[in-house]
C-alpha positions in Angstrom: -104.2 -122.8 -42.3 -101.6 -120.6 -40.6 -97.7 -122.0 -40.8 -96.9 -123.9 -37.7 -93.8 -121.9 -37.7 -95.5 -118.8 -37.3 -97.0 -119.9 -33.9 -97.0 -117.4 -31.7 -95.0 -116.9 -28.6 -96.3 -118.7 -25.6 -97.1 -116.9 -22.4 -95.8 -118.0 -19.2 -99.1 -120.3 -18.4 -99.2 -121.5 -21.5 -95.7 -122.8 -21.3 -96.4 -124.4 -18.2 -99.4 -126.3 -19.5 -97.8 -127.5 -22.7 -95.1 -128.7 -20.1 -97.7 -130.7 -18.2 -99.3 -132.0 -21.5 -95.9 -133.2 -22.6 -95.6 -135.3 -19.6 -99.1 -136.9 -20.2 -97.8 -137.7 -23.3 -94.9 -139.8 -22.3 -97.1 -141.4 -19.9 -99.6 -142.5 -22.4 -96.7 -143.6 -24.9 -97.5 -144.9 -28.0 -97.9 -148.4 -29.9 -96.2 -147.6 -32.7 -92.8 -148.6 -34.0 -91.4 -144.9 -33.2 -87.8 -145.4 -35.4 -89.9 -146.5 -38.4 -92.8 -143.5 -37.8 -90.1 -141.1 -37.2 -88.1 -142.3 -40.5 -91.6 -142.0 -42.5 -91.8 -138.4 -41.3 -88.5 -137.7 -42.5 -89.4 -139.2 -45.6 -91.6 -137.2 -46.7 -88.9 -134.1 -46.9 -87.3 -136.4 -49.6 -89.9 -136.8 -51.7 -90.2 -134.2 -54.7 -93.8 -133.8 -54.6 -94.9 -133.8 -51.0 -96.4 -130.9 -49.9 -94.3 -130.5 -46.7 -91.1 -130.5 -49.0 -92.3 -127.8 -50.8 -93.3 -125.8 -48.0 -90.0 -126.2 -46.7 -88.1 -125.1 -50.1 -90.5 -121.9 -50.2 -90.0 -120.6 -46.5 -86.3 -121.7 -45.8 -84.5 -119.2 -48.3 -87.0 -116.4 -46.7 -86.3 -117.2 -43.2 -82.3 -118.2 -43.4 -81.4 -116.0 -46.3 -79.5 -119.0 -47.8 -80.2 -119.1 -51.8 -83.2 -121.6 -52.7 -80.3 -124.0 -54.4 -78.6 -124.0 -51.3 -81.6 -125.3 -49.6 -82.7 -127.7 -52.3 -79.1 -129.2 -51.9 -79.6 -129.1 -48.2 -82.4 -131.0 -47.6 -81.3 -134.5 -48.7 -78.2 -134.0 -46.6 -80.3 -133.3 -43.5 -83.2 -135.7 -44.0 -81.5 -138.7 -45.3 -80.0 -140.1 -42.0 -83.4 -139.2 -40.4 -85.3 -141.4 -42.9 -83.5 -144.8 -42.1 -85.4 -146.3 -39.3 -82.6 -148.9 -38.6 -80.1 -146.2 -38.4 -82.4 -144.3 -35.6 -82.9 -147.7 -33.9 -78.9 -148.5 -34.0 -78.3 -144.5 -32.7 -80.9 -145.0 -29.8 -80.6 -148.7 -28.6 -80.4 -149.5 -25.4 -81.9 -146.0 -24.5 -84.1 -146.7 -21.6 -84.4 -144.8 -19.4 -84.8 -141.4 -21.1 -85.5 -138.3 -19.7 -89.0 -137.7 -19.3 -89.0 -134.2 -21.0 -86.1 -133.1 -22.9 -85.7 -129.3 -24.1 -84.1 -128.3 -27.1 -82.7 -124.8 -27.9 -81.8 -124.5 -31.8 -79.4 -122.3 -33.3 -80.2 -120.6 -36.6 -76.9 -120.6 -38.4 -77.5 -123.7 -40.5 -80.9 -125.3 -41.5 -82.1 -128.5 -39.2 -79.5 -128.2 -36.4 -81.9 -129.6 -33.9 -83.5 -132.4 -35.7 -81.3 -135.3 -35.3 -81.2 -135.2 -31.5 -84.6 -134.5 -31.4 -85.9 -137.5 -33.3 -83.3 -139.7 -31.3 -85.1 -138.1 -28.3 -88.5 -139.2 -29.6 -87.4 -142.3 -30.2 -86.0 -143.1 -26.8 -89.5 -142.4 -25.7 -88.8 -138.8 -24.2 -91.3 -136.1 -25.0 -89.7 -133.1 -26.6 -90.1 -129.3 -26.6 -88.1 -127.0 -29.1 -87.4 -123.6 -28.8 -86.5 -122.6 -32.3 -84.4 -119.9 -33.8 -85.9 -116.8 -35.2 -83.7 -117.3 -38.4 -84.9 -120.9 -38.7 -88.2 -121.6 -37.4 -89.2 -123.9 -40.0 -88.1 -127.5 -40.1 -88.6 -128.4 -36.6 -92.1 -127.3 -37.0 -92.9 -129.1 -40.3 -91.8 -132.4 -39.0 -94.0 -132.0 -36.4 -96.9 -131.7 -39.0 -95.4 -134.5 -40.7 -95.3 -136.9 -37.4 -99.1 -135.4 -36.5 -100.4 -136.8 -39.9 -98.8 -140.1 -39.0 -99.4 -141.1 -35.3 -101.0 -138.1 -33.6 -99.8 -140.3 -30.0 -96.4 -139.9 -30.8 -96.9 -136.2 -32.1 -98.4 -135.5 -29.0 -94.8 -135.7 -27.3 -93.6 -133.1 -29.6 -94.0 -129.2 -29.2 -92.5 -126.8 -31.5 -92.4 -122.9 -30.4 -90.9 -119.4 -31.0 -90.3 -116.9 -28.8 -88.0 -114.0 -28.3 -84.7 -114.8 -26.5 -84.4 -113.4 -23.1 -88.0 -113.4 -22.3 -87.2 -114.1 -18.7 -90.6 -115.7 -17.4 -91.1 -117.7 -20.2 -87.6 -119.0 -20.3 -87.8 -119.4 -16.6 -90.7 -121.8 -16.7 -89.4 -123.7 -19.8 -85.7 -124.2 -18.1 -86.9 -125.2 -15.0 -90.1 -127.3 -16.2 -87.6 -129.8 -18.6 -86.0 -132.7 -17.1 -82.9 -132.0 -19.3 -81.9 -129.3 -21.5 -79.5 -129.3 -24.9 -78.5 -126.2 -26.1 -77.1 -125.0 -29.7 -75.7 -121.5 -30.2 -72.8 -119.3 -29.8 -70.9 -119.2 -26.8 -72.7 -115.9 -25.8 -75.7 -117.9 -26.1 -74.5 -120.7 -24.3 -73.0 -118.8 -21.2 -76.4 -117.0 -20.6 -78.2 -120.0 -20.7 -75.9 -121.9 -18.3 -76.0 -119.1 -16.1 -79.8 -119.6 -15.6 -80.5 -123.5 -15.8 -80.2 -126.0 -13.2 -80.1 -129.2 -13.7 -78.9 -131.9 -16.6 -77.9 -129.8 -19.6 -75.8 -130.4 -22.8 -74.2 -127.5 -24.5 -73.0 -127.2 -28.3 -71.1 -124.3 -28.6 -69.1 -122.6 -31.3 -66.9 -125.1 -33.3 -65.1 -125.0 -36.5 -63.6 -127.2 -39.1 -60.3 -127.7 -41.2 -59.4 -129.7 -44.3 -56.4 -131.8 -45.3 -55.3 -132.0 -48.6 -52.4 -134.6 -49.7 -50.8 -133.5 -53.0 -48.4 -136.4 -53.1 -49.1 -139.8 -54.6 -50.0 -138.5 -57.9 -52.8 -136.5 -56.6 -55.3 -135.5 -58.9 -55.7 -131.7 -58.2 -58.9 -131.1 -59.8 -60.9 -134.0 -58.1 -59.2 -132.4 -54.8 -60.3 -128.9 -55.3 -64.0 -129.7 -56.4 -64.5 -131.5 -53.1 -63.2 -129.0 -51.1 -65.2 -126.4 -52.6 -68.4 -128.4 -51.7 -67.7 -128.1 -47.9 -66.8 -124.5 -48.3 -69.6 -123.1 -50.3 -72.3 -125.2 -48.6 -74.2 -122.9 -46.1 -71.8 -120.5 -47.1 -69.3 -121.7 -44.4 -71.6 -121.0 -41.2 -71.7 -124.3 -40.1 -69.2 -125.9 -37.5 -68.6 -128.6 -39.9 -67.7 -126.1 -42.5 -63.6 -125.8 -43.2 -62.1 -122.6 -42.8 -58.8 -123.4 -43.5 -57.2 -126.1 -45.8 -54.1 -127.5 -45.3 -51.9 -128.9 -48.2 -49.3 -132.1 -47.4 -46.7 -133.2 -50.0 -46.3 -132.4 -53.3 -43.9 -129.9 -55.4 -44.5 -126.3 -55.7 -46.2 -126.9 -59.1 -48.8 -129.5 -57.5 -49.9 -126.8 -54.8 -50.1 -124.4 -57.7 -52.2 -126.6 -59.8 -54.6 -127.3 -56.6 -54.8 -123.5 -55.7 -55.9 -122.7 -59.5 -58.2 -125.5 -59.5 -59.9 -124.4 -56.3 -60.3 -120.9 -57.4 -62.2 -122.6 -60.4 -64.2 -124.9 -58.3 -65.1 -122.1 -55.8 -66.4 -120.0 -58.9 -68.5 -123.1 -60.2 -69.9 -123.7 -56.6 -70.7 -120.2 -56.8 -73.0 -120.8 -59.8 -74.4 -124.0 -58.4 -75.3 -122.6 -55.4 -75.1 -118.9 -55.4 -74.3 -117.1 -51.8 -77.5 -116.0 -49.6 -77.3 -112.8 -47.9 -74.2 -111.3 -46.2 -74.3 -108.4 -43.6 -72.4 -105.4 -43.8 -70.3 -105.8 -40.9 -69.3 -109.6 -42.5 -68.9 -108.0 -46.2 -66.3 -105.4 -44.6 -64.1 -108.2 -42.8 -64.0 -109.9 -45.8 -63.0 -107.0 -47.8 -60.3 -105.8 -45.3 -58.8 -109.7 -45.1 -58.5 -109.1 -49.1 -56.9 -105.6 -48.4 -54.7 -106.9 -46.1 -53.2 -110.3 -48.2 -53.3 -108.0 -51.5 -50.8 -105.4 -49.5 -48.8 -108.1 -48.2 -48.5 -109.8 -51.9 -47.3 -106.2 -53.2 -44.8 -106.1 -50.5 -43.4 -109.2 -52.0 -44.5 -111.9 -49.0 -45.1 -115.4 -50.5 -49.3 -114.8 -50.1 -51.9 -114.2 -52.9 -55.5 -113.6 -52.7 -58.2 -114.4 -55.4 -62.0 -114.1 -55.1 -65.2 -113.5 -57.0 -66.5 -110.0 -58.3 -68.7 -109.6 -55.4 -67.0 -109.5 -51.9 -69.2 -112.2 -50.3 -69.0 -114.7 -53.3 -65.5 -116.2 -52.4 -62.3 -115.5 -51.3 -59.1 -118.0 -51.7 -56.2 -117.2 -49.6 -52.9 -118.5 -50.1 -50.9 -118.5 -46.6 -48.4 -121.2 -47.1 -47.6 -120.9 -43.4 -49.0 -123.0 -40.8 -51.5 -121.8 -38.2 -55.2 -121.4 -37.9 -56.9 -117.7 -38.2 -60.7 -117.9 -38.1 -62.0 -117.0 -41.4 -64.7 -114.1 -41.8 -66.8 -117.0 -43.6 -68.8 -116.4 -46.4 -66.7 -118.8 -48.5 -63.3 -117.3 -47.4 -61.0 -120.1 -47.0 -57.5 -120.4 -46.2 -54.9 -122.6 -47.8 -52.0 -123.5 -45.9 -49.1 -126.1 -45.6 -48.1 -128.7 -43.3 -44.8 -130.9 -44.0 -46.8 -133.9 -42.1 -50.1 -134.8 -40.2 -48.2 -134.7 -37.3 -48.0 -130.7 -37.4 -51.9 -130.4 -37.2 -51.6 -130.3 -33.2 -49.5 -127.2 -33.2 -50.7 -125.4 -36.3 -54.3 -125.4 -34.8 -52.7 -124.8 -31.4 -55.4 -123.3 -29.0 -58.1 -123.8 -31.5 -57.8 -127.7 -31.2 -60.8 -128.1 -28.6 -62.8 -125.9 -30.9 -62.1 -128.4 -34.0 -65.2 -130.2 -35.0 -64.4 -132.0 -38.1 -61.5 -132.5 -40.1 -61.8 -133.7 -43.9 -59.6 -135.8 -45.9 -58.8 -136.0 -49.6 -57.6 -138.2 -50.8 -60.0 -140.8 -48.9 -59.5 -143.2 -47.0 -56.6 -142.0 -45.5 -56.0 -144.6 -42.7 -52.5 -143.1 -41.5 -54.3 -139.3 -41.3 -57.4 -141.0 -39.8 -55.5 -142.4 -36.7 -53.4 -139.3 -36.0 -56.6 -137.1 -36.0 -58.4 -139.7 -33.8 -55.8 -139.4 -31.5 -56.2 -135.8 -31.2 -59.7 -136.0 -30.0 -61.0 -134.7 -33.6 -64.8 -135.8 -32.9 -65.4 -136.5 -36.9 -63.1 -137.1 -39.5 -64.4 -137.4 -42.8 -63.9 -137.5 -46.4 -63.5 -134.1 -48.1 -66.7 -133.0 -49.7 -68.7 -134.9 -47.2 -67.9 -133.2 -44.4 -71.7 -131.6 -44.4 -73.3 -135.1 -44.3 -73.1 -136.4 -40.8 -74.8 -139.5 -39.9 -76.8 -140.1 -36.4 -73.8 -141.5 -34.9 -71.7 -138.3 -35.1 -70.6 -137.6 -31.5 -70.9 -133.8 -31.9 -68.5 -132.2 -29.4 -66.9 -135.5 -28.6 -70.3 -136.5 -26.9 -72.5 -139.5 -27.5 -75.2 -138.6 -29.7 -77.6 -139.7 -26.5 -76.1 -137.4 -24.6 -78.5 -135.4 -22.8 -81.3 -137.4 -23.7 -80.7 -140.3 -21.4 -80.9 -140.1 -17.7 -77.6 -140.0 -16.2 -75.5 -139.4 -19.8 -76.2 -135.7 -19.7 -73.1 -133.4 -19.7 
């Protein structure tokens, strides 16, 4: 049997027929316990000997360019929250009335971007159609297979397709045929969709994250560095929950030097544990230029430094003790900056503040920092090292998890 994620692009008539079938599926419904069935489907990707999990592990490195080790680390992070029936029920509780058919446009920067809201939409009683990204057409399609094996009636309300973005007639049928649209992607992608979609829509565009490391209070710099390296390395820093800058607070200069030394070792260890994936020529050139810039500044006597792995895209650590926020070229390129207090973060990130999706904190818990960051409107505050493990109640982009799924709650 041909893998589901190799399904051909639909024609306009096929898209319209598919949407009609989804509406029929909504009306027929299912007698199953939706959260429990969805959780069982997700659980298949956590079972070491399950063939669907093996197929995911084989296919995702090819389609995404991430290393097999990264994908093996990613699957539990993606599916553990979805395998919790009580968490699904809690997030979707009181969710009626849901839209009849919810359309999703997925992004391909990290695996499984669309899965949490897709599962919540199905739990709420909506039918779902997913347009996968060409760079990640795998997980939603395999999840549909898992659901089909458990409950064909519930699976009849889920369609997963992949077609070339910009296919005007097919996309017009898609955009006009769904009751609500939830789209993930770059700002350019979101702007293009917004110009064509008429009706309820929820957008998740470009975001980034940062970390805060407190070096006072007898901090264990090695433990802090190891936690930070996990979040920098996973998904090669391409996700919205990946920290691009780490801000140190407190501690004397010796403690900061120890942290930088430990972070360099931790990033090197992470490279061995989760080898970096593919990097394009443009991204590699941007990293090389950034390294050159800081090497020249260091030679001029500026209080900065740069370290990195043998390969340009393996990892890069830049000591830039001034506050501020500069976009990283990604691929494990992280700035370490310095703040006097947590209250300086607003000024440090400046115009980037609306784009900050998560702040990771270590040591954790840190009630003072948590309160200060919540007051800034940061959607997610997490333990450093756990930034890339959100639960189903994550208010992505500051929105309710059911935004775009519940009638009257789309934004």
